[in-house]
N, C-alpha and C positions, 0 to 999 in steps of 0.2 A: 177706345175703351168703352165698356158698357155691359149691360145685361142683355144678352142676345137670345136667351131661351131656346137654344138648339141642343137639347140633351142628347140628340142622336149623334152629335159630332164628338169624336175622341181625338183631339190633336196629339195626345201622347202616343197613340198608336197609328195615327194618320189614317183613321177610318171613319166612315159615316154609316150608321146602321139605319139606312133608309134608301128608298128608291132613287135612281139617278135624276128623276125629274121633280123631286120634292125641294122645298125651299132650303132645308138644311144642307142638302147635297150641293145645290147651286151656290149657296153661301160659302161652303168649304172650298169648292172648286175655284171660286173667284178669289178667295184669299190666297190660295196656292198659285194661281195664275199671275197675280201681281206681287208675288214673293213676300207676303207679309209673314212675320213671325208672331206666334201667339205665345205669350209668356206665362200665363196662368196654368199651373200644373196640378194643383190640388183642388178638391171639391170646394165650391163656393156657395152651394145651396145645400143646407143640411136641415132636414125636417123629419121629426120623429114619424116613423111609419112609412117613409119613402126612401128610395135609394139616393144616396148622395150623388151630386152631379156638378160638373163644371159648366156654369151658364154665363159666367162673367169673364170677359176676355180683355186682354190688353195687347194690342197689336203695334208692332213697329216694323220698319223696313231694315233695321240693323239690330243684330243680336245684343250689342253692348250698350244700348240706350236705356235699359231698365236694370236697376240694381236694388238690392235690399228689399225685395218683395216680401211683404208680411201679410199673413192671413189673421186678422184680428177679430174680436168678438163682434157679432151683429149689433147694429144700432137699433134701439127700441125693440119692437116686436118682429123685426125682419128675420127671415130665415136665410138670408144671404150674409156671408162673412163680409167684413170690411177689409178692402184691399188698400194697402199703403205701400208706396214705393218711391224710389228716387229716380227721376227722369234726367238723364245726363244730356245737358245741352252744349257742353264744351269739354274739351279734354286738354290736359297739359301735354304739349308735344314739344320734344326737344330735337332741334335740328343740329346736325353736325357740320 
């Protein structure tokens, strides 16, 4: 997880608006090559006068590890929302 600052990447559309040899494209390709799932779907950086963007990512290697992702108000004077989520570390499994 973190603030990666790759506004060229759109994980919702599986696209990178940059050349194949730029850092953003290499980063995106690497995350796909190692089968990481990116869970943040809504804009995380909102600043008046600029386009909203998803710059903060939460990656896992399994879809069901993140639950209840919330986009809360920024802290202090930050222009990034605060992300809060539940990380699932164990599950109730019933064996027959």
